[in-house]
Kinemage of the C-alpha trace (Angstrom):
@kinemage 1
@onewidth
@group {chain A} dominant
@subgroup {mainchain}
@vectorlist {calphas} color= white
{ca unk a 1} P -97.160 -6.018 17.517
{ca unk a 2} L -96.421 -8.421 14.645
{ca unk a 3} L -95.430 -5.468 12.468
{ca unk a 4} L -93.087 -4.239 15.191
{ca unk a 5} L -91.489 -7.684 15.537
{ca unk a 6} L -91.022 -7.933 11.765
{ca unk a 7} L -89.336 -4.515 11.641
{ca unk a 8} L -87.135 -5.475 14.604
{ca unk a 9} L -86.054 -8.748 12.959
{ca unk a 10} L -85.246 -7.010 9.647
{ca unk a 11} L -83.311 -4.296 11.497
{ca unk a 12} L -81.351 -6.920 13.458
{ca unk a 13} L -80.453 -8.788 10.279
{ca unk a 14} L -79.275 -5.607 8.563
{ca unk a 15} L -77.232 -4.537 11.588
{ca unk a 16} L -75.719 -8.014 11.985
{ca unk a 17} L -74.845 -8.149 8.316
{ca unk a 18} L -73.254 -4.717 8.521
{ca unk a 19} L -71.061 -5.700 11.440
{ca unk a 20} L -70.184 -9.073 9.915
{ca unk a 21} L -69.068 -7.394 6.693
{ca unk a 22} L -66.493 -5.220 8.468
{ca unk a 23} L -63.615 -7.667 8.249
{ca unk a 24} L -61.204 -9.036 5.693
{ca unk a 25} L -59.407 -12.375 5.697
{ca unk a 26} L -55.734 -12.145 4.806
{ca unk a 27} L -52.699 -14.324 4.386
{ca unk a 28} L -49.420 -12.614 5.153
{ca unk a 29} L -45.762 -13.498 4.806
{ca unk a 30} L -44.611 -10.469 6.776
{ca unk a 31} L -42.975 -11.137 10.121
{ca unk a 32} L -45.702 -11.526 12.744
{ca unk a 33} L -44.854 -8.397 14.803
{ca unk a 34} L -44.812 -6.256 11.638
{ca unk a 35} L -48.073 -7.760 10.374
{ca unk a 36} L -49.684 -7.184 13.775
{ca unk a 37} L -48.597 -3.546 13.851
{ca unk a 38} L -49.844 -2.865 10.324
{ca unk a 39} L -53.174 -4.646 10.604
{ca unk a 40} L -54.011 -3.187 14.006
{ca unk a 41} L -53.293 0.305 12.665
{ca unk a 42} L -55.526 -0.376 9.634
{ca unk a 43} L -58.323 -1.559 11.911
{ca unk a 44} L -57.969 1.502 14.150
{ca unk a 45} L -58.209 3.830 11.144
{ca unk a 46} L -60.967 2.045 9.209
{ca unk a 47} L -62.899 -0.113 11.660
{ca unk a 48} L -62.240 -3.125 9.425
{ca unk a 49} L -60.799 -6.086 11.301
{ca unk a 50} L -58.086 -8.115 9.584
{ca unk a 51} L -58.365 -11.834 10.293
{ca unk a 52} L -54.894 -12.975 9.287
{ca unk a 53} L -52.746 -16.064 9.126
{ca unk a 54} L -48.973 -15.930 8.789
{ca unk a 55} L -47.514 -18.299 6.175
{ca unk a 56} L -44.207 -18.585 4.378
{ca unk a 57} L -44.259 -17.809 0.648
{ca unk a 58} L -44.254 -21.470 -0.365
{ca unk a 59} L -46.957 -22.352 2.133
{ca unk a 60} L -49.134 -19.494 0.911
{ca unk a 61} L -48.966 -20.387 -2.772
{ca unk a 62} L -49.684 -24.032 -1.900
{ca unk a 63} L -52.676 -23.091 0.222
{ca unk a 64} L -54.076 -20.708 -2.384
{ca unk a 65} L -53.843 -23.482 -4.954
{ca unk a 66} L -55.502 -26.002 -2.637
{ca unk a 67} L -58.292 -23.521 -1.891
{ca unk a 68} L -58.745 -22.364 -5.477
{ca unk a 69} L -62.373 -23.533 -5.688
{ca unk a 70} L -63.215 -22.083 -2.270
{ca unk a 71} L -60.791 -19.265 -1.310
{ca unk a 72} L -60.388 -18.716 2.421
{ca unk a 73} L -58.631 -15.336 2.140
{ca unk a 74} L -59.135 -12.236 0.032
{ca unk a 75} L -55.657 -10.718 0.043
{ca unk a 76} L -52.048 -11.850 0.347
{ca unk a 77} L -49.770 -9.256 1.945
{ca unk a 78} L -46.000 -9.721 1.747
{ca unk a 79} L -44.114 -12.712 0.445
{ca unk a 80} L -41.351 -13.059 -2.118
{ca unk a 81} L -42.478 -11.635 -5.444
{ca unk a 82} L -41.804 -14.898 -7.269
{ca unk a 83} L -44.606 -16.452 -5.252
{ca unk a 84} L -46.984 -13.760 -6.434
{ca unk a 85} L -45.872 -14.278 -10.037
{ca unk a 86} L -46.436 -18.009 -9.606
{ca unk a 87} L -49.896 -17.311 -8.153
{ca unk a 88} L -50.707 -15.162 -11.180
{ca unk a 89} L -49.520 -17.872 -13.564
{ca unk a 90} L -51.765 -20.398 -11.795
{ca unk a 91} L -54.787 -18.051 -11.945
{ca unk a 92} L -54.969 -17.749 -8.152
{ca unk a 93} L -54.999 -13.949 -7.976
{ca unk a 94} L -56.873 -11.142 -9.673
{ca unk a 95} L -55.672 -7.810 -11.119
{ca unk a 96} L -56.353 -4.545 -9.345
{ca unk a 97} L -55.126 -1.112 -10.377
{ca unk a 98} L -55.073 0.746 -7.118
{ca unk a 99} L -55.246 4.547 -7.205
{ca unk a 100} L -52.080 4.393 -5.068
{ca unk a 101} L -50.124 2.231 -7.540
{ca unk a 102} L -48.793 5.260 -9.433
{ca unk a 103} L -46.411 5.836 -6.510
{ca unk a 104} L -44.673 2.516 -7.221
{ca unk a 105} L -42.157 2.436 -10.124
{ca unk a 106} L -43.104 0.157 -13.020
{ca unk a 107} L -40.229 -2.251 -12.425
{ca unk a 108} L -41.700 -3.113 -9.025
{ca unk a 109} L -45.261 -3.951 -10.139
{ca unk a 110} L -46.917 -6.326 -12.529
{ca unk a 111} L -47.704 -4.692 -15.909
{ca unk a 112} L -51.222 -6.125 -15.649
{ca unk a 113} L -51.547 -5.142 -11.965
{ca unk a 114} L -51.790 -8.676 -10.583
{ca unk a 115} L -49.207 -7.856 -7.916
{ca unk a 116} L -47.391 -4.826 -6.594
{ca unk a 117} L -44.100 -4.550 -4.742
{ca unk a 118} L -43.894 -3.314 -1.171
{ca unk a 119} L -40.165 -3.458 -0.456
{ca unk a 120} L -36.853 -4.892 -1.627
{ca unk a 121} L -34.553 -7.140 0.362
{ca unk a 122} L -31.164 -8.580 -0.729
{ca unk a 123} L -29.873 -11.976 0.409
{ca unk a 124} L -27.080 -11.834 2.979
{ca unk a 125} L -25.137 -13.934 5.478
{ca unk a 126} L -25.272 -13.630 9.264
{ca unk a 127} L -22.407 -14.769 11.498
{ca unk a 128} L -22.766 -14.990 15.272
{ca unk a 129} L -19.674 -13.212 16.578
{ca unk a 130} L -19.479 -15.187 19.835
{ca unk a 131} L -19.763 -18.560 18.102
{ca unk a 132} L -17.294 -17.471 15.429
{ca unk a 133} L -14.723 -16.580 18.096
{ca unk a 134} L -15.208 -19.955 19.782
{ca unk a 135} L -14.830 -21.814 16.501
{ca unk a 136} L -12.010 -19.644 15.130
{ca unk a 137} L -13.822 -18.724 11.919
{ca unk a 138} L -14.278 -15.479 10.016
{ca unk a 139} L -17.580 -14.315 8.510
{ca unk a 140} L -17.860 -15.653 4.923
{ca unk a 141} L -17.741 -12.930 2.304
{ca unk a 142} L -19.138 -14.715 -0.731
{ca unk a 143} L -21.104 -17.630 -2.152
{ca unk a 144} L -17.979 -19.587 -3.028
{ca unk a 145} L -16.481 -19.064 0.402
{ca unk a 146} L -19.538 -20.280 2.291
{ca unk a 147} L -19.255 -23.772 0.772
{ca unk a 148} L -15.709 -24.207 2.124
{ca unk a 149} L -15.221 -27.176 4.467
{ca unk a 150} L -14.240 -24.669 7.154
{ca unk a 151} L -17.968 -24.088 7.678
{ca unk a 152} L -19.014 -27.754 7.850
{ca unk a 153} L -22.400 -28.171 9.617
{ca unk a 154} L -22.466 -24.493 10.609
{ca unk a 155} L -25.057 -22.966 8.258
{ca unk a 156} L -28.813 -22.653 8.672
{ca unk a 157} L -31.029 -21.864 5.697
{ca unk a 158} L -34.637 -22.549 4.745
{ca unk a 159} L -36.177 -25.281 2.613
{ca unk a 160} L -37.040 -23.976 -0.882
{ca unk a 161} L -40.274 -25.990 -0.902
{ca unk a 162} L -41.687 -23.793 1.858
{ca unk a 163} L -39.589 -20.654 1.669
{ca unk a 164} L -39.303 -18.063 -1.073
{ca unk a 165} L -36.070 -16.925 0.568
{ca unk a 166} L -34.474 -20.327 0.014
{ca unk a 167} L -35.735 -20.582 -3.550
{ca unk a 168} L -34.156 -17.180 -4.161
{ca unk a 169} L -30.847 -18.731 -3.036
{ca unk a 170} L -31.231 -21.379 -5.759
{ca unk a 171} L -32.059 -18.845 -8.477
{ca unk a 172} L -29.227 -16.555 -7.376
{ca unk a 173} L -26.684 -19.344 -7.815
{ca unk a 174} L -28.357 -20.354 -11.084
{ca unk a 175} L -27.981 -16.860 -12.521
{ca unk a 176} L -24.409 -16.573 -11.235
{ca unk a 177} L -23.710 -19.736 -13.272
{ca unk a 178} L -25.455 -18.224 -16.304
{ca unk a 179} L -28.442 -20.594 -16.066
{ca unk a 180} L -26.336 -23.778 -15.965
{ca unk a 181} L -28.527 -26.031 -13.814
{ca unk a 182} L -26.047 -28.879 -13.439
{ca unk a 183} L -23.377 -26.543 -12.059
{ca unk a 184} L -25.994 -24.976 -9.811
{ca unk a 185} L -26.932 -28.306 -8.256
{ca unk a 186} L -23.298 -29.281 -7.880
{ca unk a 187} L -22.916 -26.080 -5.868
{ca unk a 188} L -26.045 -26.802 -3.821
{ca unk a 189} L -24.723 -30.263 -2.976
{ca unk a 190} L -21.550 -28.661 -1.608
{ca unk a 191} L -23.605 -26.120 0.337
{ca unk a 192} L -25.714 -28.959 1.755
{ca unk a 193} L -22.589 -30.411 3.422
{ca unk a 194} L -22.346 -27.235 5.484
{ca unk a 195} L -26.059 -26.939 6.351
{ca unk a 196} L -27.015 -28.120 9.843
{ca unk a 197} L -30.778 -27.586 9.378
{ca unk a 198} L -33.294 -26.559 6.729
{ca unk a 199} L -35.984 -24.448 8.347
{ca unk a 200} L -39.543 -23.864 7.155
{ca unk a 201} L -39.384 -20.077 7.192
{ca unk a 202} L -36.726 -17.943 5.526
{ca unk a 203} L -36.280 -15.731 8.584
{ca unk a 204} L -35.938 -18.599 11.085
{ca unk a 205} L -32.248 -19.214 10.431
{ca unk a 206} L -31.313 -15.632 11.205
{ca unk a 207} L -33.200 -15.786 14.499
{ca unk a 208} L -31.380 -18.988 15.412
{ca unk a 209} L -28.068 -17.346 14.544
{ca unk a 210} L -28.920 -14.326 16.685
{ca unk a 211} L -29.170 -16.505 19.806
{ca unk a 212} L -26.125 -18.600 18.939
{ca unk a 213} L -28.007 -21.775 18.070
{ca unk a 214} L -26.172 -21.827 14.741
{ca unk a 215} L -22.940 -19.998 13.856
{ca unk a 216} L -24.114 -18.935 10.377
{ca unk a 217} L -27.355 -18.303 8.529
{ca unk a 218} L -28.540 -17.171 5.111
{ca unk a 219} L -31.504 -14.797 4.955
{ca unk a 220} L -32.725 -11.445 3.795
{ca unk a 221} L -30.658 -8.486 4.922
{ca unk a 222} L -33.503 -6.497 6.476
{ca unk a 223} L -34.416 -9.403 8.788
{ca unk a 224} L -30.778 -9.656 9.851
{ca unk a 225} L -30.348 -5.891 10.286
{ca unk a 226} L -33.392 -5.816 12.574
{ca unk a 227} L -31.903 -8.580 14.715
{ca unk a 228} L -28.588 -6.722 14.942
{ca unk a 229} L -30.284 -3.431 15.802
{ca unk a 230} L -32.104 -5.252 18.602
{ca unk a 231} L -28.806 -6.329 20.124
{ca unk a 232} L -27.929 -9.621 18.438
{ca unk a 233} L -24.116 -10.129 18.271
{ca unk a 234} L -24.006 -10.808 14.541
{ca unk a 235} L -21.972 -9.647 11.555
{ca unk a 236} L -23.876 -9.208 8.301
{ca unk a 237} L -22.131 -9.687 4.962
{ca unk a 238} L -23.551 -9.380 1.465
{ca unk a 239} L -22.051 -11.893 -1.029
{ca unk a 240} L -19.363 -10.121 -2.998
{ca unk a 241} L -19.955 -12.064 -6.242
{ca unk a 242} L -23.462 -10.616 -6.423
{ca unk a 243} L -26.653 -11.329 -4.539
{ca unk a 244} L -30.264 -12.038 -5.334
{ca unk a 245} L -33.074 -10.030 -3.843
{ca unk a 246} L -36.757 -10.268 -3.177
{ca unk a 247} L -39.479 -7.863 -4.114
{ca unk a 248} L -41.919 -8.451 -1.275
{ca unk a 249} L -45.303 -7.997 -2.875
{ca unk a 250} L -49.074 -7.967 -2.450
{ca unk a 251} L -51.934 -9.517 -4.430
{ca unk a 252} L -55.709 -9.855 -4.277
{ca unk a 253} L -56.955 -13.446 -4.134
{ca unk a 254} L -59.236 -14.456 -6.973
{ca unk a 255} L -62.732 -15.190 -5.687
{ca unk a 256} L -61.968 -13.935 -2.175
{ca unk a 257} L -65.039 -13.378 -0.034
{ca unk a 258} L -64.364 -9.753 0.965
{ca unk a 259} L -63.235 -8.022 -2.252
{ca unk a 260} L -64.254 -4.499 -1.205
{ca unk a 261} L -62.491 -4.583 2.147
{ca unk a 262} L -59.520 -6.345 0.556
{ca unk a 263} L -59.129 -3.423 -1.847
{ca unk a 264} L -59.356 -1.002 1.070
{ca unk a 265} L -56.520 -2.828 2.829
{ca unk a 266} L -54.548 -2.987 -0.441
{ca unk a 267} L -54.866 0.785 -0.907
{ca unk a 268} L -54.018 1.459 2.730
{ca unk a 269} L -50.866 -0.676 2.510
{ca unk a 270} L -49.657 1.604 -0.290
{ca unk a 271} L -50.435 4.762 1.689
{ca unk a 272} L -48.174 6.944 3.818
{ca unk a 273} L -49.001 5.454 7.226
{ca unk a 274} L -48.236 1.882 6.169
{ca unk a 275} L -45.113 2.976 4.294
{ca unk a 276} L -43.798 4.669 7.442
{ca unk a 277} L -44.320 1.480 9.427
{ca unk a 278} L -42.609 -0.640 6.774
{ca unk a 279} L -39.594 1.696 6.639
{ca unk a 280} L -39.230 1.496 10.426
{ca unk a 281} L -38.636 -2.270 10.088
{ca unk a 282} L -35.358 -1.812 8.157
{ca unk a 283} L -36.789 -2.887 4.806
{ca unk a 284} L -36.362 -0.814 1.637
{ca unk a 285} L -39.829 0.353 0.538
{ca unk a 286} L -40.186 0.864 -3.206
{ca unk a 287} L -42.988 3.422 -3.082
{ca unk a 288} L -41.970 6.976 -3.903
{ca unk a 289} L -43.946 8.252 -0.905
{ca unk a 290} L -42.057 6.053 1.569
{ca unk a 291} L -39.628 7.817 3.939
{ca unk a 292} L -36.002 7.323 2.918
{ca unk a 293} L -34.204 8.371 6.083
{ca unk a 294} L -34.816 5.060 7.892
{ca unk a 295} L -33.403 2.824 5.150
{ca unk a 296} L -30.468 0.766 6.441
{ca unk a 297} L -29.262 -0.674 3.122
{ca unk a 298} L -29.038 1.104 -0.220
{ca unk a 299} L -29.844 -1.525 -2.851
{ca unk a 300} L -28.402 0.715 -5.558
{ca unk a 301} L -24.953 0.320 -3.995
{ca unk a 302} L -25.097 -3.495 -3.964
{ca unk a 303} L -23.818 -5.911 -6.577
{ca unk a 304} L -26.934 -7.847 -7.586
{ca unk a 305} L -27.477 -10.694 -10.023
{ca unk a 306} L -29.684 -10.307 -13.079
{ca unk a 307} L -32.856 -12.072 -12.028
{ca unk a 308} L -35.311 -13.491 -14.580
{ca unk a 309} L -38.408 -13.264 -12.454
{ca unk a 310} L -40.962 -14.721 -14.867
{ca unk a 311} L -38.653 -17.660 -15.678
{ca unk a 312} L -37.840 -18.202 -12.024
{ca unk a 313} L -41.531 -18.368 -11.144
{ca unk a 314} L -42.452 -20.643 -14.074
{ca unk a 315} L -39.685 -23.123 -13.179
{ca unk a 316} L -40.078 -23.131 -9.418
{ca unk a 317} L -41.939 -26.433 -9.124
{ca unk a 318} L -39.454 -28.237 -11.346
{ca unk a 319} L -36.370 -26.836 -9.604
{ca unk a 320} L -37.767 -27.500 -6.126
{ca unk a 321} L -38.596 -31.077 -7.103
{ca unk a 322} L -35.041 -31.536 -8.315
{ca unk a 323} L -33.726 -30.040 -5.064
{ca unk a 324} L -35.881 -32.432 -3.047
{ca unk a 325} L -34.758 -35.438 -5.079
{ca unk a 326} L -31.049 -34.654 -5.142
{ca unk a 327} L -30.547 -32.812 -1.840
{ca unk a 328} L -33.570 -32.639 0.422
{ca unk a 329} L -34.169 -36.379 0.528
{ca unk a 330} L -30.623 -37.196 1.625
């Protein structure tokens, strides 16, 4: 009887351990409905449950740094690529050469495989057509037009301390001014006069614009296109002087508790099923196996600024502190 009980206890422990191991903890910066669709599909195909928390890019890098000695997630899915570069520079992530990475062009992945791009998204403006008609304004067509007094208190954009989207706005202006920081902050002070709210998330402003809560918003084009396709009365314009863009990326967290399952999710995200789902959300997947027929915006036809990604990531803390001191604290 004792032998039977011992065997039963050992069997129960093994079974419990097996079930407990079939999960992976993830941070994601994807929009919640997209993350839900992807992770539920992964679970259905693999039996591995994704326990996920949605954070903005800035929030995620801050949390990874705070949890460095005791990581609470094993993978970060989505988020502006600069955040992933910053995480690499701070030794928060670990390299992984996925067997699926060969499908992603070199310019969209880290040479040491610390991060890999999932999709590209250019910055754009959204104008609520109904509010614009009421106010007698036209959709702004460029960065220098959007700071005109005509748009006083009409623009919604995120806070660069919590949003990679908003930090990309800063670096876009910086590179348009050929890295002249003083001119950049003079511009940002003028833009601030027209901002009615700084949101936490980069996509929040576009959602507010879609329902008419704000006449104008700055965000990533794919988020705005999705809102328009779902019936929002908005006009989308891409800045004519040139625009910055994100490379939404993915990294493995250094010291994460579920490294095997994290790699399985990483590989799956680069596979055909996940790429189909991503493409259906109006983003521009960078993988060569991603379907091209659903892409709403051709990045190759846009005028983009020359981004210095490593420099942008290395100087993020300093530039955000300056933004907070000169603009955010006012």
